C-alpha positions in Angstrom: 133.7 -160.8 -10.3 132.0 -158.1 -8.5 133.3 -155.9 -6.1 130.7 -153.9 -3.8 131.4 -150.3 -2.3 132.1 -152.3 1.4 135.0 -153.9 -0.7 133.3 -157.2 -0.3 134.6 -159.6 -3.5 132.0 -162.0 -5.0 132.4 -164.6 -7.6 129.3 -164.7 -9.9 129.4 -168.2 -12.1 126.1 -167.3 -13.6 123.0 -165.1 -13.0 121.9 -167.6 -10.3 125.2 -168.5 -8.5 126.6 -165.6 -6.3 129.0 -166.3 -3.4 131.1 -163.9 -1.1 134.8 -164.8 -1.7 136.6 -162.4 0.3 136.5 -158.9 1.9 139.2 -156.6 0.5 139.8 -154.0 3.2 141.8 -150.8 2.6 140.0 -148.0 0.7 138.3 -145.4 2.9 135.9 -144.0 0.3 133.7 -145.9 -2.4 135.4 -148.1 -4.9 134.5 -146.9 -8.4 136.6 -149.2 -10.6 138.2 -152.3 -10.9 140.3 -154.7 -13.2 141.8 -158.2 -12.8 143.7 -160.8 -14.3 144.6 -164.5 -13.0 146.9 -163.1 -10.1 145.7 -159.8 -8.9 142.9 -157.2 -8.7 143.4 -153.5 -8.9 140.8 -151.2 -7.5 140.2 -147.2 -7.8 138.6 -145.4 -5.4 137.1 -142.1 -4.5 140.1 -141.9 -1.7 142.4 -141.1 -4.5 144.5 -144.3 -4.5 144.8 -147.3 -6.5 145.3 -150.7 -4.9 146.7 -153.7 -5.9 145.5 -157.1 -4.2 146.7 -160.7 -4.4 143.6 -162.4 -5.8 144.1 -165.6 -4.0 145.3 -164.3 -0.5 143.3 -161.2 -0.7 146.3 -159.8 0.8 147.0 -155.9 -0.4 150.3 -155.7 -2.6 150.5 -151.8 -3.2 149.0 -148.7 -2.8 149.5 -145.8 -5.4 149.1 -142.2 -4.4 149.3 -139.3 -6.6 145.9 -138.5 -8.1 144.4 -135.2 -6.8 140.7 -136.5 -7.3 139.3 -140.1 -7.2 140.4 -142.7 -9.3 138.0 -143.3 -12.0 139.2 -146.0 -14.1 142.1 -148.4 -14.1 143.7 -150.6 -16.9 146.6 -152.8 -17.0 148.7 -155.1 -18.6 152.2 -156.9 -18.1 154.2 -153.6 -18.1 152.2 -150.8 -17.0 149.2 -149.7 -15.1 147.1 -146.5 -16.5 144.7 -144.5 -14.0 142.5 -141.7 -14.7 141.2 -139.4 -12.2 138.4 -136.9 -11.5 141.5 -134.4 -11.4 141.5 -134.5 -15.1 144.7 -136.4 -15.4 146.1 -139.9 -16.4 148.9 -141.5 -14.8 151.2 -144.1 -16.0 152.7 -146.5 -13.6 155.2 -149.5 -13.6 153.4 -152.7 -13.1 156.5 -154.3 -11.1 157.9 -151.6 -9.0 154.4 -149.6 -8.5 156.0 -146.2 -9.4 154.7 -143.4 -11.2 156.5 -143.1 -14.5 154.2 -140.3 -16.1 151.3 -137.8 -15.7 149.5 -136.8 -18.6 147.3 -133.6 -18.4 145.0 -131.9 -20.8 141.5 -133.1 -20.4 139.2 -130.2 -19.7 135.7 -131.0 -18.4 133.5 -134.2 -18.9 134.1 -136.4 -22.1 130.3 -136.2 -23.0 130.9 -132.3 -23.7 133.2 -132.8 -26.6 
């Protein structure tokens, strides 16, 4: 799976077969991270949001607001979503209710500086 900056979703079966599956419209800035499972895709963007999409219909299921900087990374499982942002925080979200559970503070500067 590949998601371009314009939120076009592509399926990559191998290095030769690339086809346009659907376009996910919603983010107003570049998408910089994504994770998917069999049911949903989550995309993080410089627009400071995480968007949750139904993988079959392409319908937007939820928009998570709260970061003060772009959403740089996302991971999720059956219970929680974790997002990291250029605002130097990580947020933990409930994967069912899409509500923020906790904000983690403490990162300073770029991780390469450690």
